N, C-alpha and C positions, 0 to 999 in steps of 0.2 A: 754623215747621218746625224741627225739631231738627237739631242739628249731628250729622254722620255722614257716611258714603261708600254710595253706591249701588253701587258697584263702581269697578273702574278705568277712567277715562276712557280710550275708544277713538277715536283720532282717523281721520276719514275724509280720506285726505291726498290732494288733487286740485290740490296746489301746483303753479302754472306752472313750466315748466322753463326753465333757463338759456338754452338755445337760443330757446324763445320770446320771453324777454326781449330778448334780442339782435336777433332779426329785427324785432320791432315796433318796438325804440328806433332802429335804421337807418332803417327805412321812415318812421319818423315826421320823421326830420332830413332826410331827402330830399325830403318835401313843400315846396311853396312855397305860403304861408308855412310854416315849420317848427311840427310840433306833436306833443305826447308825451301818452300817456295818462295820466291823473291818478292810475291805480291805482298806478304806479310808484313813487310816493312813499313807499308803506307798507312798506319793509325795516323791521327792527328799529328803527334809530335814527329813521327817518322817523316810526314809530308813537309813539315817544317824545316828539320834537319836537312831533307834532299833539296828544297829552294836555297839553302844555305851553301850546301854542296856546289848548286849550280853557279854560284857567285865567287867561287874559290879561284884563284889565279892558276892552280896546278889542273883544274878542272876544265879542259879545253872545248869539251864536247858541247855544252850550251852554247858559248860564247861564239864558236866558230858555225856552229847550225844557225843561229840568229844572223850572223853577219851574211850567210850564203843565202838566206831567206830575203834579208833586206836589199842585199844587192841585185836580186834578180826576182823581186817579189812581181813586179809587173808582168813578166814572162810567166812566172807560175799561175797567177791569177787567170792570164789568158788561157792556159792549158785547162783550168778548172772549170772555165765557161761561166757564162751567165746564168742567172736564176737557178744555181746549184744547190743543193743541201750538203752542208758540210758537217761530217762526223768524224769527232775527236776520240781516239782511244788513250786513257790515260791524261787526260786533259789538263791535270793540276791547276795552276794558276791562269790558264789559258792565254798566257803572255804572248806566245808565238803566234797565236791563232789573232790577235788583232792586227798582226802585221797582214795577215790574209784578208781579214774582213774590212780592212780599211781600202781595199784594192779590188776586192770581188765585186762584180756589176750585179746588181739586183739580187743578192743571195736571198735564198726562200728561208731557210732556218738552219740552226746550228745546234748539234746535238753533241754535248760535250758526255763522255763517259768516264767515270772515274771510281775506284774503290773506296776512296776518302770522303766519306759524307759531308762533315764540315768545310774541307776545302772546295769540294765541288758546289756546294750551296753559296759560298762566299762568290765564287769566280762568275757563277750563272747569274747571281742578282746584281753583280758589278757590270757585266756586260749587257742584262737586259736593260738597265738605265742608259748605258752609252751608246747602243745601237740600235735603239728603237727607228723603225717598227720591225727588226729582225724579230722572229719566232726563237725563242731559246727553250729547248727541250731537253733537261739534264737526265742524265740516267745514273745511278748509283749501281754499280754492279761489278762484278768481277768479269771483265770482258774475255777471259778464256772459257767461260761456260756459255752454252746456247742462251741467246737473248733475241728478242724483236725489237725493232725500231720503232719507235711512235711515229705515227703519219702527221706531217704538218698540214696547216689549213690550206696552203697553196700547193699545187703540183710542181715538183721541180724537174726542170730540163735533163739534169744529171747529179748523180750523188759522186760525192768526194770522199773518201775515207783518208783522214789526216792523222798520221802516225809517226810524231816526231821523237826525237831524243834518243834515237838508237836502241830503244826498248825492244826490238825484233831481236837484237843480239842475246837476249836472256833467253832467247828458246835454242835448243839444239837443232841443229840444220833441218832435221827430217821434221821436228816438230814445228818449226819454222813455215816449212811447205803447208804442213797440216792447218796451220794457225791461217796462213793467207789464203787458202783454200775456204775455209770458214767465213773468213771476211768476204770472200767472193760471192758467198751464198746471199750476201745482202744486196749484191748488185745485179745489175743487167749489161749485155755487151755495151761497151763505150763509157761506162763509169771509170772513175780513175781512184788510183791510189798514190797519195803523195806521202812519202816515207823518208826518215833519216835514218842512215846507216853508217856506222862508224868505220873507218877504213883501217886496215892493218899498217903499221908503224913501227918506230923505233921503241924498244922495250922500255927504255929510261923515261919517254913521255907517258907511256901508261902506267909505270910503277908510280910517278907523281901523282897522276890523275886519281888512281883510288888508294893511295896511302899518303894523303896530304899532311902537311907539316903542321897544321894546326889541330888535326884530330876528328875533324869534323867526320869524315866518312868513318871513322873507328867508332864514334858515339851512334851515328846512324845505323850501323850493324848491330851494336850492342842493344841499342834501342828493341830489336826483336826480343831478345830476351827479357827486357824489362817490362814490354808487352805482354809477355807470356806469364810474367809475375802477376800482373795487375787484373788481367783478364781470364787467365785459365788457373790461378790460385797455385803457379809454380814457385819455385824457391831457388831459381838461379842466383848464385852469388857472382854479382857482374866482373868483381876483380879478379876471378878466378878463370876468366876468358879474354882472350885478347886478339883483336882484328888483325887480319893479314890478307892483302891481296897479292897475287902473282900471274905472270903472263906465261902461259902454257903455249909456246911459240909452235909446237908441232900441231896443237889443236886449233890454234887460231883465237884463243879465249883468255880473258881473264877470268881467275877464279877467286872469288871473295870466301873467307872463311873466318870461323870463330874456333879458336884454338884452346881447349882445356890446359889450364896450367898446372893442374893436379889429377891426381886419381880420385875420383868423385861422384856420388851419385845426386841425381837430382830427381824431385817428384815433380810430375805435371798431371795435375788431377790425382787420379790414385794409381798412375803408372810411375814406376822407379825406372829412371833411365841411367845406365852406368857409364861413365866415362874414363879412358884411360888418359894418363899424363900425356900430353901431345896429340890426344886423338881430336878431330876437328869436326864442325857442321860446315858443309858446305851451303851457303846462303844465297849466292848469285853466280852465275855464269854472264860473261858478256862477250859475245863471239864478235870478231873483227874481219871485215871481209874485204875483198877486192871489189871494184866495180863490175867487173865481168863476173866475178863469183856470184854476187848477190842478184845480179839480172838473171843469171841461169837458174836461180833459185826460185825466183819470183815466178818465171817463165813455166817452172815445173808445177806451179800451183795457179795457172791459168790467166797471169798477167803478161801484158805486153810492155816491154820497156819504150818510152816514149822519148824522154829527156833525163840528163843527170846533169846536176850543178854540183860544184865542188870548190873549196877554196885554194887559193894559191900553192900552199903546201902540201895539198892532199891528204889532209887530217881527216876529213870528214865529207859526206856526200848526202844530197838531198835528190831522190829519184821520184820521177812521175810515171807510173803505169797506167794503161788502160784495160779494162777488163775485156779478155777476147771471148767471142763468141763461143758457146758451150760445145759445139761439135768440133771445135777446132783442139779443145784438151779434154773433153770428157772422155 
């Protein structure tokens, strides 16, 4: 596609309000044990730090998924079909999307959805220049909340939801089923889901990926408290918390935590939150699946497995599912 502009990028702005952030943040800290939604990582600085994580040697996920996509992109594009609309969840820089857009036949539109508004706008404007005459329809939103997709000017022959990066692992399994059902409400029978899923593997590989030697993941985790200080008027002392991630083999998930180094009280707005020494905030789960296990989970949500691609070391997988007719799962 030649360079140019389809027109000015129009942002569909459903960005969560500061009031929602404060209410959810405080509610999470009042739970026992304390837990915060990982979606709050992604302010502008958090998104920048995550981009740095993706380039780390220890963080195999992005590198491996990208190689799977690159090595199989012709076949993947053929599954997506011609004249599709591509909807990406958690689009970030849309770097993996470019691999797809370069191969798709006459795509109708691209709908990137991301919670980080500055990141989203920069990526959408860059794509708008590079993929003329593709229609770019960005949505700034929390994709965990109900939303409607914008209608493109041309009618697509198929909708394909693209969810790379193993972000589905941030949901607990039953939540993941409900989330995949919700995505299905955007679709009709025959529409597609292209999704990255991290696979179960040796603990040592996982430990390195989530506790990197340069401390970028620690900075990313602690940035959550820095954001609360800046946006909510909280008074977290960052050096009184430390990052730790570990693999719970029984549950098949990484648990990422911020651990209090002392007994302390923290104010968030007018709320006083007490911490015992050693008490932690869980900031992220990242479930690891077998290929068969994830296929079963998606099937329960109304998706039929069509094709799976993996790397030679079986570290990561990319799945293509098609939406089943409602009478087969409803």
